[in-house]
N, C-alpha and C positions, 0 to 999 in steps of 0.2 A: 766294391771297395769296402773293406771291413771297418767297423767303427773302432775308435780308440778304446782301449780297456779302461774300465772305471775303477780299477784297483791298482795299488802300487806295483810297479814292475821292477824286478831285480835286474839291473842292467849288467851286461857282460862286457868284460874288458880283456884285452890281449896285451902282452908285453910290447913296449914300444922303445924307440931310441934310434940313434943314427945307424945307417947302413955301414957296412965295412967300406974301406977305401976303394976296393975293387967294385963293389956294388954301386957306390956313389958315382964312380967314374963312368960306369956303363949307363947310368941314368942321364948324366950330363952329356955324354957322347951322343946318345939318341936325340936329345933335345937340340944340340948344337949342329948336328950333321943331318937333321931332317931337311928334306928338300921337297919342293913342289915339282913332282916328276911328270914330264909330258913326253919323254922320248926314251928310247933304249929298252923298251919292254921286251922280255923274252916271250916266245910264242906259247910256251906251255902254261897251263892254268896254275893258279895258286893251289898248292896242295891243301886238301880239305882240312887236315889238322891245323895247318898254319892259318887258314882263313878263319876258322872258328876260334882260335886263340885271339886273333885280332878283334873279332866281334865280341868275344867275352871281355876283352880289355875295354872296348867301347861301352859295353853294358855296365861296367863298373865305374863309369865316370860319375863325378858328383852331379847331383840334380837337386834343384831347390825343392824342398818338401818331399823328397824322394819320389817326384812325379814321374820320372823315367819316360819322357814324352817321345822318345825316339822309335823309329822303325828303320830297317835296313833292307832295301829292295835290291837284290843282286841281278845284274843285267849281263847276260852272256850271249844272247842270240844276235847273230849278225844283222838281221833285219831291224831289230829294235835299235841296235847301236847306229845303224845307218840313218834311221829316222831322227835320232838324237843329234847325230852329226849335222844333219840338215838344219835342225833348229839352231845349232851353234853358228853355222855359216850365215844364216839370216841375221842373227843377233850381232855377229862380229862385223858384218858389213855396216850395220847401224852404228856400232861402237866406234869404228875407225873414223867415221865422219864427225864424231863429237870432239875429236882432238884437234888442236891447231894444226894448220898445214905443215908446219915445220916438224911436228912430232909424228906425222902419219907414216913416214918411211920407216922410222925406228919401230913404230908399233907393228907395222906389217912384217918386220923381220923376226918378231917374237913368235915362238911356238906356244900357243895358248891352250892346247888341248891334245889329248892322245886317245880320243874316243874309240877310233877303229883299231889302233895299234894295241891298246891295253886289252888283255884277255877278259877283264871284268870291269863293269861299271858298278858302283855302289851308290844308289840314290838314298840319301838320308833325309827322312821326313820328321816333322814335329807335330804332335797332337797336343795342343795346349789345353784341351778339355779332359785329358786322361785322369787328372787328379780331382776332377769335379769342378763345380761352378766357382768355388772359392778354394784356392790352393794355398796351402801353408807356405809362407815365405814370398808369395807373389801378390799379396794384397795391396802393396803400395808401389811396387816397381814393375811396370809392364815389361813384357818380353823375357821373363825369367825362363819360360819353357824353351824358347829358342836359344837362350844363352846356355842352358843346360845341354841342349843338343849339340852345340858347338864344342862343349867339353868332351862329349862322346866322340866327336870327330877327331879332336886332338889326340885322345887316347888311342884311337884306331891308327892314326897316322904314326904315332911314336912306336906302337907295337909293330907296325909294318916296317919301320926302319930297323928295329931290332931283328926282324925276321928276314931281311933282305927283300922286302916288298916295296916297290915304288908306288907312291900315292900322289895323285895330282888333282887339285880342286878346279873344276870347270865351272866358273860362275857367269860366263857370258852365254846365258840361256834364258829363253822366255819361260817363266815358271808355268804359266797356264798351258802352253803348248807341251811342255814336258809332262805335266800331270795327265794330259789327254793321252799321250803316247803310252804312258806307263799305267794308266788306269787308276791313278791316285785319287782318293776321295777329295771333293772340292774343299772341305773344311780343313784339310791339312795344309801345312806349309812345307815346301821343299826347301831345306836349308842348304843341301850340298849335293852335287853330282860329282863323284870321285872316280877317276880312272885308277885302276890298280893292277899290278902284275909284278912278277919277279924281275929283278934287274941285276946286272953284274956291276954296274957303276952308276954313280950319280954326280952331279955337279959338286966341285970342291967348295964353291960358294954359290949363293943364289944367282941364277942366270940374269935376273934383272940388274944385279950389281955388276956382273961381268960385262954386260952390254951397255952399262952406263945409264940405265933408265932411272934408277934411284939407288941411293946408298943407305946403309944402316945408320941411323942417327946415334950420336953419342948418348949413352944411358944417362949421363949426368945432367943432360938437358931435360930429361923427362921425369925426374924424381924430385918431389918437393917434400917439405916437412911442416906439419901442423897447419899450414895455410897455403893456398894456391900462390905459386910464384916464389915461395921462400925456399932457397936452396937447401938440399938435404946434406 
């Protein structure tokens, strides 16, 4: 890691301003129609140019102190995916038992992964030490490296939506078991295992909403002004 320069730096700027109406509409469409995709993957692999555009979008995510703590491990081997699917099955059996009996039938009806169906898995890791022992911007709020990694995942997800790639986050996994299967160093955190592949269609609204598991909360209930609880 290079030391900060000890002389004044002439900062470079680029023109800014609002996007055109068409560009804005495309951004908001990607955000509002992004879905957690676990079904309907096409068998062909993601074209390499598309995959690298998605990864480039992820790599341009905001990161506190420009720490860039992420790595992306691409999983395409059937044997590796089968081992990860087995980790999910064990964790999912534990998870369903945690819900009240009246919710278990609804839980069992949900499709919570597409590990074997998706042509690719993307394991996203976080190295909190990448920026050094003391990271700019992370001195007083813990977890900034992981939060930055989540921003990269969101960028990848939105880029995937724009490219016709479905992405689904599989979070019902034992982290240590996953790290062992993928050979991930012990000091790293696994932030996400994503299923990814080309799709022809996605849910019009989130599946959890359609199945009555939960509904989107009204935004007005979640925004305050100046002090907690004061309506905005």
